MARKOL-293273 format. One record per residue (C-alpha): residue in one letter; residue number from 1; x, y, z. Coordinates in Angstrom, 1 decimal, decimal comma. Layout:
 r   k     px     py     pz
 a NUM      X      Y      Z
...
//
This chain:
 r   k     px     py     pz
 m   1    0,0    0,0    0,0
 t   2    1,4    3,4   -0,9
 d   3    2,1    6,1    1,7
 h   4   -0,8    8,3    0,6
 l   5   -3,4    5,5    0,9
 r   6   -4,6    4,1    4,2
 y   7   -7,4    2,0    5,5
 c   8  -10,4    4,1    6,7
 g   9  -13,4    2,7    8,4
 p  10  -16,9    3,7    7,6
 v  11  -17,8    7,4    8,1
 e  12  -20,0    7,9   11,1
 l  13  -22,5   10,8   11,1
 a  14  -21,5   12,1   14,6
 d  15  -17,8   12,1   13,6
 a  16  -18,7   13,9   10,4
 y  17  -20,4   16,7   12,2
 r  18  -17,5   16,9   14,7
 l  19  -15,1   17,4   11,8
 c  20  -17,3   20,1   10,3
 r  21  -17,3   21,9   13,7
 r  22  -13,5   21,8   13,9
 i  23  -13,2   23,2   10,4
 a  24  -15,6   26,1   11,3
 a  25  -13,8   26,8   14,5
 e  26  -10,4   26,8   12,9
 h  27  -11,1   28,8    9,7
 g  28  -14,2   30,9   10,3
 r  29  -13,6   32,8   13,5
 t  30  -16,3   35,4   13,0
 y  31  -18,7   32,8   11,5
 f  32  -18,0   30,4   14,4
 l  33  -18,5   33,0   17,1
 a  34  -21,9   33,9   15,6
 t  35  -23,0   30,2   15,6
 r  36  -22,4   30,0   19,3
 l  37  -25,5   32,2   19,7
 l  38  -27,6   29,6   17,8
 s  39  -29,5   26,8   19,6
 t  40  -27,4   23,7   20,0
 e  41  -29,6   21,7   17,6
 r  42  -29,0   24,2   14,7
 r  43  -25,2   24,6   15,1
 p  44  -24,2   21,3   13,4
 a  45  -26,1   22,1   10,2
 v  46  -24,5   25,5   10,0
 h  47  -21,0   23,9   10,6
 a  48  -21,7   21,4    7,8
 l  49  -22,7   24,2    5,3
 y  50  -19,5   26,1    6,2
 a  51  -17,3   23,0    6,0
 f  52  -18,6   22,2    2,5
 a  53  -18,0   25,7    1,2
 r  54  -14,5   25,7    2,8
 m  55  -13,7   22,3    1,3
 v  56  -14,6   23,4   -2,2
 d  57  -12,8   26,8   -1,7
 d  58   -9,6   25,0   -0,6
 i  59   -9,7   22,8   -3,7
 v  60  -10,1   25,8   -6,1
 d  61   -7,3   27,7   -4,3
 d  62   -4,8   24,8   -4,7
 g  63   -2,3   26,6   -6,8
 a  64   -0,1   23,6   -7,1
 a  65   -2,7   21,5   -8,9
 q  66   -3,4   21,5  -12,6
 a  67   -6,7   23,2  -13,6
 r  68   -8,1   20,0  -15,2
 l  69   -7,5   18,1  -11,9
 l  70   -9,2   20,9   -9,9
 a  71  -12,2   20,8  -12,3
 a  72  -12,3   17,0  -12,0
 q  73  -12,4   17,2   -8,2
 i  74  -15,3   19,7   -8,3
 d  75  -17,1   17,5  -10,8
 s  76  -16,6   14,5   -8,6
 i  77  -17,9   16,3   -5,5
 e  78  -21,0   17,5   -7,4
 a  79  -21,6   14,0   -8,7
 r  80  -21,2   12,4   -5,3
 l  81  -23,5   15,0   -3,7
 r  82  -26,2   14,6   -6,4
 a  83  -26,1   10,8   -6,0
 a  84  -26,3   11,1   -2,2
 i  85  -29,3   13,5   -2,3
 a  86  -31,1   11,2   -4,8
 s  87  -30,4    8,1   -2,7
 a  88  -31,7    7,0    0,6
 d  89  -28,3    5,6    1,4
 p  90  -25,6    7,7    3,2
 i  91  -22,3    8,7    1,7
 t  92  -19,9    5,8    1,7
 a  93  -16,3    5,4    0,6
 a  94  -14,0    2,7   -0,4
 p  95  -12,3    1,1    2,7
 v  96   -8,8    2,0    1,3
 q  97   -8,6    5,7    0,3
 t  98   -6,6    8,9    0,7
 a  99   -7,1   10,8    4,0
 e 100   -8,4   13,7    1,9
 h 101  -11,1   11,6    0,3
 h 102  -12,1   10,3    3,7
 r 103  -12,3   13,9    4,9
 h 104  -14,5   14,8    1,9
 s 105  -16,7   11,8    2,5
 a 106  -17,3   13,0    6,1
 i 107  -18,2   16,5    5,1
 l 108  -20,5   15,3    2,3
 l 109  -22,2   12,9    4,8
 a 110  -22,9   15,8    7,2
 l 111  -24,0   18,1    4,4
 t 112  -26,4   15,5    2,9
 d 113  -28,0   14,9    6,3
 t 114  -28,4   18,7    6,8
 i 115  -30,0   19,1    3,3
 r 116  -32,5   16,3    4,1
 q 117  -33,2   17,5    7,6
 y 118  -33,9   21,1    6,7
 h 119  -35,2   20,5    3,1
 i 120  -32,7   22,8    1,5
 a 121  -33,1   23,2   -2,2
 p 122  -30,2   21,4   -3,9
 e 123  -30,0   24,0   -6,7
 h 124  -28,3   26,4   -4,3
 f 125  -25,4   24,0   -4,2
 w 126  -25,1   23,6   -8,0
 t 127  -25,2   27,4   -8,3
 f 128  -22,4   27,6   -5,7
 l 129  -20,3   25,0   -7,6
 d 130  -20,8   26,8  -10,9
 s 131  -19,3   30,0   -9,4
 m 132  -16,4   28,0   -8,0
 r 133  -15,6   26,8  -11,5
 m 134  -15,3   30,5  -12,5
 d 135  -12,2   30,5  -10,3
 i 136  -10,4   27,7  -12,1
 p 137   -8,0   28,8  -14,9
 g 138   -8,6   26,9  -18,1
 m 139  -12,3   26,4  -17,4
 p 140  -14,7   28,0  -20,0
 q 141  -16,3   29,9  -17,1
 f 142  -13,0   31,2  -15,7
 r 143  -12,8   34,9  -14,8
 d 144  -10,0   36,7  -13,0
 r 145  -11,4   40,2  -13,7
 y 146  -14,9   41,7  -13,5
 a 147  -15,8   44,6  -15,7
 d 148  -18,6   46,0  -13,5
 m 149  -20,8   45,2  -10,5
 a 150  -23,3   43,4  -12,7
 e 151  -20,6   40,9  -13,7
 l 152  -19,4   40,6  -10,1
 n 153  -22,9   40,0   -8,9
 r 154  -23,2   37,1  -11,3
 y 155  -20,2   35,5   -9,6
 m 156  -21,5   36,3   -6,2
 r 157  -24,9   34,8   -7,0
 g 158  -23,2   31,4   -6,5
 s 159  -20,3   32,3   -4,2
 a 160  -22,3   34,3   -1,7
 a 161  -26,0   34,7   -2,3
 a 162  -26,4   30,9   -2,6
 i 163  -24,8   30,5    0,8
 g 164  -27,4   32,8    2,4
 l 165  -30,1   30,8    0,7
 q 166  -28,7   27,5    1,9
 l 167  -28,7   28,8    5,5
 l 168  -32,2   30,2    5,4
 p 169  -34,1   26,9    6,0
 v 170  -31,7   26,0    8,9
 l 171  -32,2   29,4   10,6
 g 172  -36,0   29,3   10,1
 t 173  -38,3   32,2    9,3
 v 174  -41,5   33,8   10,6
 v 175  -42,7   34,4    7,0
 p 176  -42,7   32,2    3,9
 v 177  -39,1   31,3    3,0
 a 178  -39,4   33,0   -0,4
 e 179  -40,2   36,3    1,3
 a 180  -37,0   36,2    3,3
 e 181  -34,8   35,1    0,4
 p 182  -33,9   38,5   -1,1
 a 183  -32,5   39,8    2,2
 a 184  -30,6   36,6    2,8
 a 185  -29,0   36,8   -0,6
 a 186  -28,1   40,4   -0,1
 l 187  -26,5   39,6    3,2
 g 188  -24,4   36,9    1,6
 n 189  -23,3   39,4   -1,0
 a 190  -22,5   41,9    1,6
 f 191  -20,3   39,4    3,4
 q 192  -18,5   38,5    0,2
 l 193  -17,8   42,1   -0,9
 t 194  -16,3   42,7    2,6
 n 195  -14,0   39,7    2,0
 f 196  -13,0   41,1   -1,4
 l 197  -12,1   44,5    0,1
 r 198  -10,2   43,0    3,0
 d 199   -8,3   40,5    0,8
 v 200   -7,4   42,7   -2,2
 g 201   -3,6   42,0   -1,7
 e 202   -4,0   38,3   -1,2
 d 203   -6,2   38,0   -4,3
 l 204   -3,7   39,9   -6,4
 d 205   -1,1   37,3   -5,4
 r 206   -3,3   34,7   -7,0
 g 207   -3,8   36,8  -10,1
 r 208   -7,4   37,8   -9,2
 i 209   -9,2   41,1   -8,8
 y 210  -12,6   40,8   -7,3
 l 211  -13,5   44,5   -7,5
 p 212  -15,5   46,0  -10,4
 a 213  -13,1   47,5  -13,0
 d 214  -15,4   50,4  -13,9
 a 215  -15,6   51,5  -10,3
 l 216  -11,9   51,4   -9,9
 a 217  -11,3   53,2  -13,2
 a 218  -13,6   56,1  -12,1
 f 219  -10,8   56,9   -9,6
 g 220   -7,9   56,3  -11,9
 v 221   -7,2   52,8  -10,6
 d 222   -6,2   49,9  -12,8
 a 223   -4,6   46,5  -12,3
 e 224   -1,1   47,8  -12,6
 l 225   -1,6   50,4   -9,9
 l 226   -3,0   47,7   -7,6
 r 227    0,0   45,5   -8,3
 h 228    2,3   48,4   -7,5
 c 229    0,5   49,0   -4,2
 r 230    1,0   45,3   -3,4
 r 231    4,7   45,3   -4,3
 t 232    5,4   48,4   -2,2
 g 233    2,9   47,7    0,6
 s 234    1,5   51,2    0,3
 t 235   -1,9   52,5   -0,7
 d 236   -2,0   55,1   -3,4
 r 237   -4,4   58,0   -2,8
 r 238   -6,4   57,0   -5,9
 v 239   -6,9   53,5   -4,5
 r 240   -7,9   55,0   -1,1
 r 241  -10,7   56,9   -2,8
 a 242  -11,8   53,8   -4,8
 l 243  -11,9   51,7   -1,7
 a 244  -13,8   54,3    0,2
 h 245  -16,4   54,3   -2,6
 l 246  -16,7   50,5   -2,6
 i 247  -17,0   50,5    1,2
 a 248  -19,9   52,8    0,9
 v 249  -21,4   50,5   -1,7
 n 250  -20,8   47,6    0,7
 r 251  -22,5   49,4    3,6
 a 252  -25,5   50,0    1,4
 l 253  -25,8   46,3    0,9
 y 254  -25,8   45,7    4,6
 r 255  -28,6   48,3    5,0
 t 256  -30,6   46,5    2,4
 a 257  -30,0   43,1    4,0
 t 258  -30,3   43,8    7,8
 p 259  -34,1   44,4    7,9
 g 260  -34,4   40,8    6,7
 i 261  -33,0   39,6   10,1
 d 262  -36,4   40,4   11,6
 l 263  -37,9   37,9    9,2
 l 264  -35,9   35,1   10,9
 q 265  -37,0   33,1   13,9
 p 266  -36,4   35,2   17,0
 r 267  -34,0   32,7   18,5
 v 268  -31,5   33,0   15,6
 r 269  -31,6   36,8   15,1
 p 270  -28,8   37,6   17,6
 a 271  -26,4   35,2   15,8
 i 272  -27,1   36,7   12,4
 r 273  -27,1   40,2   13,7
 t 274  -23,7   39,4   15,3
 a 275  -22,3   38,1   12,0
 a 276  -23,6   41,2   10,1
 n 277  -22,2   43,6   12,7
 l 278  -18,8   41,8   12,9
 y 279  -18,4   41,7    9,1
 a 280  -19,4   45,3    8,8
 a 281  -16,8   46,1   11,5
 i 282  -14,1   44,8    9,1
 l 283  -14,9   47,8    6,9
 d 284  -14,3   50,1    9,9
 r 285  -11,0   48,4   10,5
 i 286  -10,0   49,0    6,8
 e 287  -10,7   52,7    7,3
 d 288   -9,0   52,9   10,7
 c 289   -5,9   51,5    9,1
 d 290   -6,0   54,1    6,4
 f 291   -6,9   51,5    3,7
 a 292   -3,6   49,6    4,3
 v 293   -5,1   46,4    2,7
 f 294   -1,9   45,7    0,8
 e 295    0,4   45,2    3,8
 q 296   -2,0   43,8    6,5
 r 297   -5,3   42,0    6,9
 a 298   -8,0   44,0    8,6
 i 299   -9,1   41,9   11,6
 v 300  -11,6   42,8   14,2
 p 301  -10,0   42,5   17,7
 v 302  -11,2   39,7   19,9
 h 303  -12,5   42,1   22,6
 r 304  -14,6   43,9   20,0
 r 305  -15,9   40,7   18,6
 l 306  -17,1   39,6   22,0
 r 307  -18,6   43,0   22,8
 v 308  -20,6   42,9   19,5
 a 309  -21,8   39,4   20,1
 a 310  -22,9   40,3   23,7
 g 311  -24,7   43,4   22,4
 a 312  -26,5   41,4   19,7
 y 313  -27,6   38,8   22,2
 l 314  -29,1   41,5   24,5
 i 315  -30,9   43,2   21,6
 g 316  -32,3   39,9   20,4
 r 317  -33,7   38,8   23,7
//
């Protein structure tokens, strides 16, 4: 048996959910803190949704792999998930497999259980996977630049809005789900745009710009100027103005989305309000650091995260 293969026993559902929780705790600090305000029975499902998105994102971001291999992995994951949803049988895996395949099997098992338990529409996952294919060089859908917000919104429909729509049945609503969907999608987009503003430098290192070119150009900013800022670790005044504009656009998205929090079940509102406030606070940090996104990552301090979480809990009681 080769070193990268090992014997793995059957994937147990409880172990699968525990793995998803560890992934959420390790990689999604803001997200994980918000889930602590959810009831204990809802947390595993939210962790499973996060772990699945993280798993796919990690595959797409594997710069060492060839594009065709990345695409094949995404296709395989979609095929396995489709088969699991269509079948009454749980996800299974061959007894001898790679550790990575076993990990994927566990995440898919927890995800499939979550989809069935909360009756989540499967098309939200196919939309998500289609957007992830847009990040794989060599794929017909690949994009590393976006001409305007309309183009970026088409990407975010799968990468962000679909995540909000996946979560909605888990969180529960006090109105028909369809009535709460626009706000949930808007909040997903708001979170995603915040990530794009925070991670401009890291995305440039991967050859990507997830900010609308026309909005940047209005302030005299192009790809070369952004690369110059990354190389020098400084933020040109033109870039500052462009980022300030896009932060205003981002805050408008939060204003559109946050009234939808009151359409959710009362018990979950503090958690979602916490997530929205903490993500919006990243924009404050970017401004406080004078838009120094090319030399450091804007992170909300732990003490502020805890204060915001406590405040959201008291408001939501």
